[in-house]
N, C-alpha and C positions, 0 to 999 in steps of 0.2 A: 192285275197290273200289266199294262201293255208295254212290251219292250221291243225295240227295233235295233237290230245289230247289223251294221254295214261291214262289208269286207271287199277286198279286191283292189284297193288303192295301191299305187306303186309309183316308182320313178320309171319313165319311159321316154324314148326319144320322139321327137316330132315325126309325125307320120305313122306312129305305132298305134296299137290298139290295147284296150283294157276292157274287162267286164266286171262291173260292180254288182254286188248282190246285197240285198237287205232282207233279213229274215225276221219275221214277226212272231211274237209269242204272247200268250195271255189274252187272246181275243179271237173272234171269228174273222179271220183275215179276209174272207171272201166279200164281206159287205163294205169294206173300206176302199175309198179312192186313195191311190198311192202316188207319191211324187218324188222326184229327185230334184234337189236344189244344190246350189254351190255358193261358196263364199270365198273370195280371194282376199288376201291381206289388204286392208284399207278400203275395201269395197263392201257394198251392201249385198246381202243374200239375194240370190236371183233364182227364179224358176228355170229348170233345165228341161224337164219332161214330166208329164203326168199320165196316169192310166186309171180309168174309172173302174169301178167294180164290174162293169159290163164289158170292159176291154177297149173302150175308146181312148185314143191317145192324142196328146198335144205336145208340141215341141217349141222351145225358144227358136227364133229364126236362125240364130248363129250355129245351131247344132243340127238343123234339119238336113237329112240326107247323110249324116255322119253317125248320129246316135240313134239307138233303138231301145225303147223301154218295153218290157214284157213282164208278165207275171205267171207264176206257177202256183195256182191255188192249192194244189195238193201238197206243196212243199212250204206254203206260207211265205213265199219269197217273191220279191220283185227284183228284176235285173235291169242294168243299164249297159248295153253294149256300146262302146265308144270306139269309133274308127277314125283314122286320119286325124289323130290328135294334134293340136297346135299348142304353142306356148301359152296362148290365151286361155286354154282350158285348165290351166293350173289353178287348183283351188281345193278346199275341203268340200267333199260331196256328202250331202246329208239326205237321209231318207225321211219322208213324212207320210204318216197315215192320217186320213181325215174321214170323219163320218159327219157329213153336213147336217143330217137330220137332227142330231143331238148336240152338235157343236163340239164334237170331240176332235182334238188334234194332238198327235204324238210325233216326237222327233227322235231320231237316232243321234248318236254321238258324232258321227261323221267318219269319213275315211279320206286320207290325203292322196290326191293325184298331183303328181309333179311331172310336167312335160319339159324336157330339155331340148335346146336348139342344136 
C-alpha cells in the first residue's frame, strides 16, 4: 500500500516562504515521478511542479523562479520550497506519485497553504 503524507503547510504573509514535504512509504520511491499540485476553492486542481525519477524538473509558469522542487531518495521524500509567496498561491497542496510504465498513480491528502495580504 503506497502512502503519501504531506506536511509543511501553514499561514504566511505575502512575500514569505514555506517548505512543503511529502514522504512516501510502501514502495520503491526512487522509480516514481513525483509532483506537487494545488487546488484552490472553486478552482480545478492544477500542476505546480514535477520531478522525474531521474531528477528532471518542470514548473507551472506562475511559480517559475519562486518555487523549487527537489527529492531526497534516501528519505523517500519530495520537497517544494516556495519563496515570495502571493495571495494567489493560497490552496491545498497535494503530492502525487506516478509510475507511467504501469499506470500507477497515488495522491496524498494535501496540506493547506494560506497566504495573507
